[in-house]
N, C-alpha and C positions, 0 to 999 in steps of 0.2 A: 119596819122599812117600808117606804112608800115609793113605788115606781123605781126601784132599784137604788134609792137614796136612803141613807141612814137619817134618823131624826137628828136635829141639830145637837141636842144634848149628848147623844151617843157619839156623833161624829166629832164633836169637840174633844171628847175623851180620847178618841183614836188619834186625832192630830196631836194631842198633848203627850201621848205615851208611845206612839208607834210611828215608824216611817210609812209613808204612802208610796204606792207604786203608780207610775204615770207613763203614758206614751206621748211623745212630742213629735210634731211634723215639720220638717224643713221642706217646704214646698217651693220648687223653683220653676219659673216660667221658661220658655225657650231661650230668652235672652240672659237667663241666669239670675233674674231678680227673685227675691225671697219674700214670701208672705209673712208679714208681721202685723200684730195688733196691739193697741194701746190698752193695757189692762186696767179694768175699773175696780178690781178687788184685790185684796192681799192674798197671798204674798205677791210681791213685785208690782204692787199698785202704782200706776203712773209710768211704768216702763213699757217699752215695746218688747214683745215676746212672741215666739212662734206659737201657733195653735197647738193644743194638746189637752189632755185631761187624765183623770184617774181611772185606773182599772178597778172594776167592781169585784167583790168576793164572788168566787165561783165562775167568773167570766174567763173564757179562753183568751189567750193573747190575740189571736186572729179575730175573734168576735169584738174585743175591745177596740182594736185597730179600726175596723169597719165603722163601728158605732161612733167613736170619737171623731174620726175624720168626717163622717157625714154630718154629725151634729155641730162640729166647730166650723166647717168650711162649705158644706153641701157637696163635697166631692165624694164620688164613690170609687173605691179602689180596694184591692186585697193586699194583705201583707206581703205576699210573694212578689208584688210589683214594686216593693220599696227596698231600700238598702239600709240596713241597720247601721247606725253610727257608733254603737257601743253602749255601755252603761255609765251613767253619770250620777253623782250624788249632788243634791242641792240642799243647802242648809240656809233657812231664812230665819231672821229674828222675829219676824211677824207671823201672824196666822189669819185665816179668812174670817175669824170672829172679831179680830182687832182687840183681842184681850191681852193684858199684860201677863208676864210670867212664863210664857212658852212660845216657842217658834214652831216652824214647820220643817220636816225632814222628808225629802223626796228621793226615791230611787227612780230615775228617769231612763226610759228607753226611747231615744230619738231615732226616727227614720227619715231618710231623704226620699223625696218623691219628685222626680223630674217630669214635668208636664209637657205634652206636645203642643199646647196652646194655653192661653190665659183665660181660664173660665171665669164666669160671674161667680162671686163668692157671697154667700149669705151666711154671715157669722151669727154668733150667739150673743147673749146679753152681757157676757163677760168682757167684751172689748168695746171701747167707745169709737174705734176706728180700725178698720183693716186696710192694709195697703201693700202693694208690691214695692219693694225697695231694692234698688241697685246697691252695689258696693259703696258707691259715694253717698247715696241716701242713708244707708245704715250708719256711715260714720257721722252723719249730721243729726241723726235721731237719738234719743235716750233709749238705746237697746240695752236690755239687761245683760250683764256679763255672762250669766249662764247661757243665754241664747247665743251670744257671741262665741262661746266655747264650742257649740255645735258647728258653727261655721268655720272655726279654726280646724276642727276635726276633718271637715270636708277638704280642706287644703292639704292635709296630711294623708288622706286616703289614697289607696292605689287606683290607677285609672280603670282597671278591669274589675272593680268591686261588685258590680251587678252580676257579672258572669260567675264570680266566685260564690256569691250567695246562692244563685240558682243551682249550681253544681253541688254544693253542700246539701242544699234542701233535697235534691234528688237522691243523693246518697243516703241521707237519713230516712227518707221515705222508703227507699229500697230495703234498708235494714229493718224498718218497722214492718213492712209487708212480709219479709222473710221470717219474722219472729225472733230476730236476734236481739231486739231491744224491746222493752215494755211499752214505751210511749215516747212520742216526739212532740215537743211544743215549739214549733217554728225554729227548728235548728238546735234547740237545747234537748239533749237526750236524757231521759230519766230511765234508770234501771231498777 
């Protein structure tokens, strides 16, 4: 492993035989536009998708959230400032190695982050273009259906979802501090 990344030969085996766990970010500016990027690599090459990336082995969810958000967008935020949109499964027929015979399976944890301004975004090498897209822009772009599913979930979410997440987080933290539970990982309780 080099700098937290598996060697290609090892990673190819992981992609071939196991699901990957990822965090995706639905970033919204004050006008409601969403940040999307044109993907350069598989899976979803040539489609617009929201920023995100894989969680590394041994990395806490909150750590992965901060690392991925910063590396993908140059935005700094904590997981407590975001709203989880649920758990999604993505099945692709392709893989990052563009090899025949196996696809990619992701378990994705998307989070919504509503920004108070539109920051300057410095993306990574995985996207040929990053842009803020309104609802009408999204309809005109080649946005991947999996990214569109996140936006559909937003339309179904309750209005007070941020408050619900914060209240639940405080309740879990209180239980953790009182010793009633063994460990808490951002709202998921392990006993």
